[in-house]
C-alpha positions as a Python dict, from the first residue, in 0.01 Angstrom:
ca = {
    (1, 'M'): (0, 0, 0),
    (2, 'A'): (-21, -43, -379),
    (3, 'R'): (-363, -173, -482),
    (4, 'L'): (-226, -501, -627),
    (5, 'E'): (37, -569, -360),
    (6, 'G'): (90, -943, -314),
    (7, 'K'): (-118, -1044, -615),
    (8, 'A'): (0, -1245, -915),
    (9, 'V'): (-163, -1204, -1255),
    (10, 'I'): (-134, -1332, -1612),
    (11, 'V'): (-164, -1083, -1898),
    (12, 'T'): (-210, -1216, -2252),
    (13, 'G'): (-95, -1043, -2569),
    (14, 'A'): (146, -851, -2346),
    (15, 'A'): (447, -817, -2574),
    (16, 'Q'): (326, -482, -2707),
    (17, 'G'): (42, -231, -2714),
    (18, 'T'): (-238, -249, -2459),
    (19, 'G'): (-110, -572, -2304),
    (20, 'A'): (235, -427, -2243),
    (21, 'G'): (75, -120, -2085),
    (22, 'I'): (-137, -337, -1857),
    (23, 'A'): (167, -543, -1753),
    (24, 'R'): (360, -226, -1666),
    (25, 'G'): (64, -81, -1478),
    (26, 'A'): (5, -397, -1274),
    (27, 'L'): (375, -411, -1179),
    (28, 'A'): (363, -48, -1073),
    (29, 'E'): (65, -133, -849),
    (30, 'G'): (262, -406, -674),
    (31, 'A'): (159, -718, -867),
    (32, 'R'): (382, -990, -1001),
    (33, 'V'): (305, -1046, -1367),
    (34, 'L'): (339, -1332, -1612),
    (35, 'V'): (384, -1164, -1951),
    (36, 'T'): (250, -1396, -2220),
    (37, 'D'): (249, -1375, -2599),
    (38, 'V'): (332, -1568, -2915),
    (39, 'Q'): (596, -1302, -2988),
    (40, 'E'): (875, -1452, -2780),
    (41, 'E'): (1153, -1203, -2848),
    (42, 'K'): (940, -898, -2770),
    (43, 'G'): (776, -1067, -2472),
    (44, 'R'): (1103, -1176, -2314),
    (45, 'A'): (1251, -830, -2367),
    (46, 'L'): (954, -664, -2199),
    (47, 'A'): (958, -902, -1903),
    (48, 'A'): (1332, -845, -1857),
    (49, 'S'): (1282, -467, -1865),
    (50, 'L'): (1013, -486, -1597),
    (51, 'G'): (1245, -643, -1340),
    (52, 'P'): (1223, -938, -1099),
    (53, 'G'): (845, -912, -1056),
    (54, 'A'): (786, -1019, -1416),
    (55, 'R'): (830, -1346, -1601),
    (56, 'F'): (762, -1445, -1961),
    (57, 'A'): (584, -1750, -2097),
    (58, 'H'): (505, -1837, -2457),
    (59, 'L'): (128, -1858, -2499),
    (60, 'D'): (-90, -1917, -2801),
    (61, 'V'): (-425, -1838, -2640),
    (62, 'A'): (-604, -2073, -2879),
    (63, 'S'): (-398, -2368, -2750),
    (64, 'E'): (-532, -2548, -2444),
    (65, 'A'): (-192, -2711, -2389),
    (66, 'D'): (-21, -2371, -2388),
    (67, 'W'): (-266, -2249, -2125),
    (68, 'V'): (-186, -2543, -1898),
    (69, 'E'): (183, -2457, -1922),
    (70, 'A'): (124, -2084, -1868),
    (71, 'V'): (-70, -2141, -1546),
    (72, 'R'): (195, -2388, -1433),
    (73, 'A'): (465, -2128, -1502),
    (74, 'A'): (278, -1862, -1303),
    (75, 'L'): (235, -2090, -1004),
    (76, 'A'): (598, -2201, -1019),
    (77, 'A'): (721, -1841, -1033),
    (78, 'F'): (480, -1675, -790),
    (79, 'G'): (330, -1954, -579),
    (80, 'R'): (-25, -1834, -644),
    (81, 'L'): (-251, -1676, -904),
    (82, 'D'): (-501, -1399, -834),
    (83, 'G'): (-595, -1258, -1171),
    (84, 'L'): (-607, -1292, -1548),
    (85, 'V'): (-633, -1028, -1817),
    (86, 'N'): (-759, -1176, -2145),
    (87, 'N'): (-618, -906, -2373),
    (88, 'A'): (-476, -1094, -2673),
    (89, 'A'): (-668, -1021, -2993),
    (90, 'I'): (-634, -1000, -3368),
    (91, 'L'): (-824, -797, -3626),
    (92, 'W'): (-963, -869, -3970),
    (93, 'M'): (-1105, -585, -4176),
    (94, 'G'): (-1304, -639, -4494),
    (95, 'A'): (-1650, -652, -4641),
    (96, 'I'): (-1852, -950, -4520),
    (97, 'E'): (-1890, -1092, -4872),
    (98, 'H'): (-1509, -1087, -4907),
    (99, 'T'): (-1428, -1234, -4565),
    (100, 'P'): (-1276, -1583, -4604),
    (101, 'A'): (-1409, -1847, -4367),
    (102, 'A'): (-1051, -1912, -4256),
    (103, 'E'): (-1015, -1550, -4141),
    (104, 'M'): (-1342, -1566, -3948),
    (105, 'E'): (-1227, -1884, -3777),
    (106, 'R'): (-885, -1735, -3698),
    (107, 'V'): (-1037, -1426, -3534),
    (108, 'L'): (-1285, -1633, -3333),
    (109, 'R'): (-1013, -1873, -3217),
    (110, 'V'): (-795, -1597, -3075),
    (111, 'N'): (-1049, -1342, -2955),
    (112, 'L'): (-1327, -1569, -2831),
    (113, 'L'): (-1197, -1923, -2785),
    (114, 'G'): (-880, -1780, -2628),
    (115, 'T'): (-1092, -1599, -2369),
    (116, 'L'): (-1282, -1916, -2286),
    (117, 'L'): (-969, -2133, -2265),
    (118, 'G'): (-789, -1879, -2045),
    (119, 'T'): (-1082, -1854, -1806),
    (120, 'K'): (-1112, -2232, -1791),
    (121, 'A'): (-739, -2274, -1725),
    (122, 'V'): (-715, -2034, -1432),
    (123, 'I'): (-1025, -2143, -1239),
    (124, 'P'): (-852, -2403, -1015),
    (125, 'A'): (-568, -2164, -925),
    (126, 'L'): (-802, -1872, -851),
    (127, 'R'): (-1026, -2099, -647),
    (128, 'A'): (-724, -2218, -448),
    (129, 'A'): (-632, -1854, -379),
    (130, 'G'): (-976, -1793, -231),
    (131, 'G'): (-1105, -1605, -535),
    (132, 'G'): (-975, -1367, -794),
    (133, 'S'): (-1051, -1141, -1086),
    (134, 'I'): (-1068, -1198, -1462),
    (135, 'V'): (-1075, -897, -1692),
    (136, 'N'): (-1169, -949, -2057),
    (137, 'V'): (-1058, -672, -2290),
    (138, 'T'): (-1324, -643, -2557),
    (139, 'S'): (-1405, -331, -2763),
    (140, 'I'): (-1677, -78, -2836),
    (141, 'E'): (-1739, -313, -3130),
    (142, 'A'): (-1883, -542, -2859),
    (143, 'L'): (-2150, -278, -2795),
    (144, 'G'): (-2245, -190, -3153),
    (145, 'G'): (-2170, -281, -3510),
    (146, 'M'): (-1965, -120, -3785),
    (147, 'N'): (-1900, -209, -4145),
    (148, 'S'): (-1568, -380, -4225),
    (149, 'V'): (-1527, -551, -3885),
    (150, 'G'): (-1796, -820, -3892),
    (151, 'A'): (-1562, -1098, -3777),
    (152, 'Y'): (-1393, -886, -3510),
    (153, 'S'): (-1724, -749, -3379),
    (154, 'A'): (-1875, -1098, -3361),
    (155, 'S'): (-1578, -1220, -3159),
    (156, 'K'): (-1597, -928, -2916),
    (157, 'W'): (-1975, -957, -2872),
    (158, 'G'): (-1912, -1322, -2796),
    (159, 'A'): (-1648, -1240, -2536),
    (160, 'R'): (-1884, -987, -2377),
    (161, 'G'): (-2161, -1247, -2354),
    (162, 'F'): (-1918, -1504, -2221),
    (163, 'T'): (-1818, -1256, -1948),
    (164, 'K'): (-2175, -1248, -1819),
    (165, 'S'): (-2210, -1626, -1806),
    (166, 'A'): (-1869, -1672, -1645),
    (167, 'A'): (-1949, -1413, -1378),
    (168, 'I'): (-2267, -1601, -1286),
    (169, 'E'): (-2101, -1942, -1287),
    (170, 'L'): (-1783, -1849, -1099),
    (171, 'G'): (-1926, -1610, -842),
    (172, 'R'): (-1976, -1896, -597),
    (173, 'D'): (-1595, -1932, -586),
    (174, 'G'): (-1535, -1562, -527),
    (175, 'I'): (-1408, -1524, -883),
    (176, 'R'): (-1520, -1201, -1049),
    (177, 'V'): (-1537, -1162, -1428),
    (178, 'N'): (-1574, -825, -1599),
    (179, 'C'): (-1510, -680, -1942),
    (180, 'I'): (-1394, -343, -2062),
    (181, 'C'): (-1485, -199, -2400),
    (182, 'P'): (-1221, 49, -2521),
    (183, 'S'): (-1262, 261, -2832),
    (184, 'S'): (-893, 227, -2914),
    (185, 'G'): (-592, 14, -2830),
    (186, 'N'): (-283, -103, -3010),
    (187, 'P'): (-265, 98, -3338),
    (188, 'E'): (-54, -177, -3494),
    (189, 'M'): (-365, -395, -3522),
    (190, 'H'): (-473, -177, -3815),
    (191, 'A'): (-133, -184, -3989),
    (192, 'P'): (-214, -462, -4240),
    (193, 'F'): (-526, -274, -4354),
    (194, 'R'): (-402, 85, -4374),
    (195, 'D'): (-394, 91, -4753),
    (196, 'E'): (-768, 12, -4756),
    (197, 'I'): (-870, 285, -4510),
    (198, 'D'): (-962, 637, -4621),
    (199, 'V'): (-892, 805, -4285),
    (200, 'K'): (-1011, 1155, -4382),
    (201, 'R'): (-1341, 1027, -4519),
    (202, 'Y'): (-1388, 800, -4216),
    (203, 'L'): (-1332, 1083, -3968),
    (204, 'R'): (-1580, 1310, -4148),
    (205, 'H'): (-1863, 1062, -4088),
    (206, 'V'): (-1784, 926, -3742),
    (207, 'P'): (-1947, 1117, -3452),
    (208, 'P'): (-1683, 1246, -3211),
    (209, 'P'): (-1669, 1141, -2844),
    (210, 'V'): (-1884, 1357, -2617),
    (211, 'L'): (-1600, 1443, -2379),
    (212, 'L'): (-1388, 1743, -2469),
    (213, 'E'): (-1037, 1838, -2364),
    (214, 'G'): (-924, 2189, -2445),
    (215, 'G'): (-1223, 2230, -2673),
    (216, 'K'): (-1131, 1923, -2878),
    (217, 'P'): (-1275, 1569, -2871),
    (218, 'A'): (-1095, 1361, -2608),
    (219, 'E'): (-878, 1079, -2740),
    (220, 'V'): (-872, 747, -2559),
    (221, 'T'): (-523, 601, -2514),
    (222, 'I'): (-373, 295, -2350),
    (223, 'D'): (-301, 511, -2045),
    (224, 'D'): (-678, 547, -2000),
    (225, 'I'): (-732, 171, -2013),
    (226, 'V'): (-461, 57, -1771),
    (227, 'P'): (-593, 215, -1448),
    (228, 'L'): (-937, 63, -1504),
    (229, 'V'): (-789, -284, -1552),
    (230, 'C'): (-582, -247, -1234),
    (231, 'F'): (-893, -135, -1044),
    (232, 'L'): (-1089, -440, -1166),
    (233, 'L'): (-802, -669, -1064),
    (234, 'S'): (-790, -512, -718),
    (235, 'D'): (-997, -572, -406),
    (236, 'E'): (-1140, -221, -447),
    (237, 'S'): (-1374, -370, -709),
    (238, 'R'): (-1469, -671, -494),
    (239, 'R'): (-1842, -609, -546),
    (240, 'I'): (-1820, -565, -923),
    (241, 'T'): (-1874, -863, -1149),
    (242, 'G'): (-2049, -927, -1479),
    (243, 'A'): (-1998, -562, -1569),
    (244, 'E'): (-1916, -413, -1907),
    (245, 'I'): (-1744, -76, -1894),
    (246, 'A'): (-1693, 141, -2202),
    (247, 'V'): (-1369, 340, -2214),
    (248, 'D'): (-1461, 559, -2509),
    (249, 'A'): (-1498, 922, -2393),
    (250, 'G'): (-1873, 881, -2440),
    (251, 'W'): (-1862, 760, -2800),
    (252, 'T'): (-2134, 499, -2733),
    (253, 'A'): (-2341, 719, -2497),
    (254, 'G'): (-2595, 797, -2769),
    (255, 'K'): (-2678, 1070, -3021),
    (256, 'H'): (-2593, 1437, -3003),
    (257, 'C'): (-2866, 1627, -3188),
    (258, 'P'): (-2789, 1989, -3277),
    (259, 'G'): (-3092, 2215, -3258),
    (260, 'L'): (-3235, 2052, -2946),
    (261, 'P'): (-3205, 2193, -2591),
    (262, 'G'): (-2874, 2099, -2437),
    (263, 'S'): (-2688, 2099, -2765),
}
């Protein structure tokens, strides 16, 4: 039996990128999926391509009213709800002294408030199902800092902290809450800032992941993220909650120091 057979889940920011990959992966594992996004045309097209196990609902994750309607749509379509993947996110890149307050607020509303509102909205349905799983997609920027992403990092640290509190509060209802911290995701998030990024200079100063493939640093892709999300949605992870799991090929493991034993 597929690991998500009989389960129904909501995936946010699912019209493209990591969210679309998660929606496809969950369907392949037997789940029924509500694809949600503010990008209606892309979201509807994806849901249609996935077949009868998928539905689409418009969802601005920063809107409490939209969340009420999304949960209602999932229950109407599937009769139950077993999981939520809080994946929707936006990025702002810029020096802190040049970050407008409006941009900080926009990032926090989507990446942090959206996670809180989504969790709040699904609690009654998950409780009625006898429990469930919430997976918050954060970032390795939730584990450490980096220049140019102060707003984004703050939002992801917040979502990571929220995960811990939610796991403690909702455990009594059999609702598990975990977060994953990938080192990469949808490359389109960086598109508006590409003219400001010196890729060659950046790569010269960033330590490579510790895992190697064919003698080269391993690259994390969406295909590496999807199986972990499906595992955390499944009953196989029934004793895992409040966890934060880095999907980064060891990027955040620590320092590699040439000249010392083991180098």
